[in-house]
C-alpha positions in Angstrom: -122.4 -32.2 99.3 -122.3 -28.7 100.8 -118.5 -28.7 100.9 -118.3 -29.4 97.1 -120.8 -26.5 96.5 -118.8 -24.1 98.7 -115.5 -25.0 97.0 -117.0 -24.6 93.6 -118.6 -21.2 94.5 -115.2 -19.9 95.8 -113.5 -21.2 92.7 -116.0 -19.4 90.4 -115.6 -16.2 92.4 -111.9 -16.1 92.7 -110.3 -18.2 90.0 -112.7 -18.2 87.0 -113.7 -14.7 85.9 -117.3 -14.6 84.6 -120.4 -12.6 84.9 -122.6 -12.7 88.0 -125.5 -14.2 86.0 -123.2 -16.9 84.6 -121.8 -17.7 88.1 -125.3 -17.9 89.6 -126.5 -20.2 86.8 -123.5 -22.5 87.3 -124.2 -22.7 91.0 -127.9 -23.2 90.7 -127.5 -26.0 88.2 -124.7 -27.6 90.2 -126.9 -27.6 93.3 -129.6 -29.3 91.3 -127.0 -32.0 90.3 -125.6 -32.4 93.8 -129.2 -32.8 95.2 -129.9 -35.5 92.6 -126.7 -37.4 93.5 -127.7 -37.2 97.2 -131.0 -38.8 96.4 -129.4 -41.7 94.6 -126.8 -42.0 97.4 -123.5 -41.3 95.7 -121.0 -38.4 95.8 -119.8 -36.4 92.7 -116.4 -38.2 93.1 -118.1 -41.6 92.6 -120.4 -40.6 89.8 -119.8 -41.9 86.3 -121.4 -41.4 82.9 -124.4 -43.5 83.8 -125.1 -41.2 86.7 -124.8 -38.1 84.6 -127.1 -39.6 82.0 -129.5 -40.4 84.9 -129.4 -36.7 85.9 -130.3 -35.8 82.3 -133.1 -38.3 82.2 -134.4 -37.0 85.6 -134.5 -33.4 84.2 -136.4 -34.8 81.1 -138.9 -36.6 83.4 -139.5 -33.2 85.0 -140.4 -31.8 81.6 -137.5 -29.4 81.6 -136.9 -27.8 78.2 -133.9 -28.9 76.0 -132.3 -25.5 76.6 -132.6 -25.9 80.3 -131.2 -29.4 80.3 -128.3 -28.4 78.0 -127.5 -25.5 80.4 -127.5 -27.9 83.4 -125.2 -30.3 81.6 -122.8 -27.4 80.7 -122.7 -26.5 84.4 -122.0 -30.0 85.4 -119.1 -30.2 82.9 -117.7 -27.0 84.3 -118.1 -28.4 87.9 -116.1 -31.5 86.9 -113.4 -29.4 85.2 -113.1 -27.7 88.6 -112.8 -31.1 90.4 -110.0 -32.1 87.8 -108.3 -28.8 88.5 -108.3 -29.7 92.2 -107.0 -33.2 91.5 -110.1 -34.7 93.0 -111.1 -36.7 89.9 -109.1 -37.9 86.9 -111.6 -37.3 84.1 -114.8 -35.5 83.3 -117.8 -38.0 83.3 -120.1 -35.4 81.7 -117.8 -34.8 78.7 -119.4 -37.3 76.3 -123.0 -36.9 77.5 -125.5 -35.4 75.1 -129.0 -34.3 75.6 -131.4 -36.8 74.2 -133.8 -39.5 75.3 -132.0 -42.5 76.8 -133.1 -45.5 78.9 -131.9 -45.1 82.5 -129.5 -47.8 83.4 -129.6 -49.8 86.5 -126.6 -50.0 88.9 -123.7 -52.3 87.9 -123.3 -55.3 90.1 -121.0 -58.3 90.5 -122.1 -61.9 90.5 -121.2 -64.1 93.5 -118.3 -65.8 91.7 -116.9 -62.3 90.6 -117.0 -61.2 94.2 -115.2 -64.3 95.3 -112.6 -63.7 92.6 -112.1 -60.1 93.6 -111.7 -61.1 97.3 -109.1 -63.7 96.4 -106.7 -61.2 94.8 -104.9 -59.5 97.8 -101.7 -61.2 99.0 -102.4 -61.4 102.7 -98.7 -62.3 103.5 -97.9 -58.7 102.9 -99.2 -55.7 105.0 -100.8 -54.0 102.0 -102.5 -57.1 100.8 -103.7 -58.1 104.3 -105.2 -54.6 104.7 -106.8 -54.7 101.3 -108.3 -58.1 101.9 -109.8 -56.7 105.2 -111.2 -53.7 103.4 -112.8 -55.6 100.6 -114.3 -58.2 102.9 -115.7 -55.5 105.2 -117.2 -53.5 102.3 -119.0 -56.6 100.9 -120.0 -57.7 104.4 -121.7 -54.5 105.4 -122.5 -52.5 102.2 -121.2 -49.3 103.7 -120.1 -46.4 101.5 -116.4 -45.9 100.6 -116.4 -42.7 102.6 -117.8 -44.5 105.6 -115.2 -47.3 105.3 -112.2 -44.9 105.3 -113.6 -43.0 108.2 -113.8 -46.1 110.4 -111.7 -46.2 113.6 -110.4 -49.4 115.3 -113.1 -49.2 118.0 -115.9 -49.1 115.4 -115.8 -52.9 114.9 -116.6 -55.4 117.7 -114.7 -58.4 116.6 -116.0 -60.6 119.4 -119.6 -59.8 118.5 -119.1 -59.6 114.7 -120.7 -56.1 114.6 -119.7 -52.9 112.9 -120.8 -49.5 114.2 -121.0 -47.1 111.2 -121.1 -43.5 112.4 -122.8 -40.9 110.2 -124.4 -37.5 110.3 -127.7 -39.2 111.1 -126.5 -41.5 113.9 -124.9 -44.9 114.2 -125.9 -47.9 112.1 -125.2 -51.3 113.7 -124.4 -53.8 110.9 -123.6 -57.5 111.3 -120.3 -58.7 109.8 -120.0 -62.3 108.5 -117.3 -64.5 110.1 -114.7 -64.6 107.3 -114.8 -60.8 107.2 -114.2 -60.7 110.9 -111.3 -63.0 110.5 -109.8 -60.8 107.8 -110.2 -57.6 109.8 -108.8 -59.3 112.9 -105.8 -60.6 111.0 -105.1 -57.1 109.7 -105.5 -55.4 113.1 -103.4 -57.8 115.1 -100.8 -58.8 112.6 -100.2 -56.1 110.1 -101.8 -52.7 111.1 -99.0 -51.9 113.6 -96.4 -52.4 110.8 -97.8 -49.5 108.7 -99.7 -47.2 111.1 -98.1 -44.0 112.0 -98.9 -41.2 114.6 -100.7 -39.2 111.9 -103.1 -42.1 111.4 -104.4 -41.8 114.9 -107.0 -44.5 115.6 -107.9 -45.0 111.9 -108.8 -48.6 111.1 -107.4 -48.5 107.6 -104.2 -46.6 107.0 -102.1 -46.0 103.9 -98.5 -47.2 103.5 -97.3 -43.8 104.8 -99.1 -44.4 108.1 -101.9 -41.9 107.6 -105.6 -42.5 107.2 -106.4 -44.0 103.8 -108.2 -41.6 101.4 -111.2 -42.4 99.3 -109.3 -41.8 96.1 -106.7 -44.3 97.3 -109.3 -46.9 98.0 -110.9 -46.5 94.6 -107.6 -47.1 92.9 -107.1 -50.3 95.1 -110.5 -51.7 94.1 -109.9 -51.0 90.4 -106.4 -52.6 90.5 -107.7 -55.8 92.0 -110.6 -55.9 89.4 -107.9 -55.8 86.7 -105.9 -58.5 88.4 -109.1 -60.6 88.6 -109.8 -60.2 84.9 -113.2 -58.6 85.6 -114.1 -56.5 82.6 -117.0 -54.6 84.2 -116.4 -51.0 85.3 -116.0 -51.4 89.1 -116.0 -48.8 91.8 -116.4 -49.3 95.6 -120.1 -48.5 95.0 -120.4 -51.5 92.7 -119.6 -53.7 95.8 -122.2 -51.8 97.8 -124.8 -52.4 95.0 -123.8 -56.1 94.9 -124.2 -56.4 98.7 -127.8 -55.1 98.4 -128.8 -57.3 95.5 -127.3 -60.4 97.0 -129.2 -59.9 100.2 -132.4 -59.3 98.3 -131.8 -62.5 96.2 -131.5 -64.5 99.4 -134.7 -63.2 101.1 -133.8 -60.0 102.9 -136.6 -57.4 103.1 -136.2 -54.0 101.4 -136.8 -52.3 104.7 -133.9 -54.3 106.4 -131.6 -53.5 103.5 -132.5 -49.8 103.7 -131.6 -49.8 107.4 -128.2 -51.5 106.8 -127.3 -49.2 103.9 -128.4 -46.0 105.7 -130.8 -44.9 103.0 -133.0 -42.0 104.2 -135.6 -42.7 101.6 -136.7 -46.3 100.8 -137.1 -45.3 97.2 -133.3 -45.4 97.0 -133.4 -49.1 98.1 -136.3 -50.1 95.8 -134.1 -49.8 92.7 -132.6 -53.2 93.8 -136.0 -54.8 93.4 -136.1 -53.8 89.8 -132.5 -55.0 89.5 -133.5 -58.3 91.0 -136.4 -58.7 88.6 -134.1 -58.1 85.6 -131.6 -60.5 87.0 -134.2 -63.2 87.5 -135.5 -62.8 84.0 -131.9 -63.0 82.6 -131.2 -66.2 84.6 -134.5 -67.7 83.3 -133.6 -67.0 79.7 -130.0 -68.3 80.2 -130.9 -71.4 82.1 -134.4 -72.7 81.2 -134.0 -75.3 78.5 -137.1 -74.2 76.7 -136.2 -70.5 76.9 -132.8 -71.3 75.3 -134.5 -73.0 72.4 -136.1 -69.7 71.4 
């Protein structure tokens, strides 16, 4: 998050003339926003309107005045204008948000059949499709972040043991990988990666069609394109698959503590949101499937 803050600070100082007080206000509010995103485990590039609304709701829960919340929101809009200017995002997710009371929405997730549909879309007879299949399988198998996925190197997965070593600032997480994901990654590494990898890609596990390491923005576009092909109408990002990984584990008996470890959450409160999501899901299943409930 510090990199985004530093870039924005430099931008305000050099490319956007304004008063010192205005600049300090923008930076202070933006730091508040980046800290909030860090607590809910996403980056500003991944955030959407629901996350911006969540930030507004958070400020309201802290009893901040309407004036203060409006100023924070204006600063966030300015921050995203900067990200658009730098071609890091395509649109401003804060543009349509207004200050007012709103129910905080839980993370979007995919059902099991939607995950299977998404995973079935890549054409594994082509290098691109084979790579994409491996990425999607590995993301759902491990629940790692998009940034962690694109930073993986070939040696970070032990195909024989079915284990992924996810290296982050706080150490290495060892995450099991289910067999079909191991097969997909193996197929990509041994059959297709050599056809597209170039010297500039180094030892990157996932490379783009120009041979270099795949970017996060490129991966987002890949996920969205397959969602469209699958006919899934939900708003899907790589983080949607991460949320789905957590919920599906919880549904099948995994403990919150184990999920926290696999996902790399520093604070278990970040993981506990899935308990609420599971409760809501169970209630919805009950109302949809119980014959007496449907009669009402």
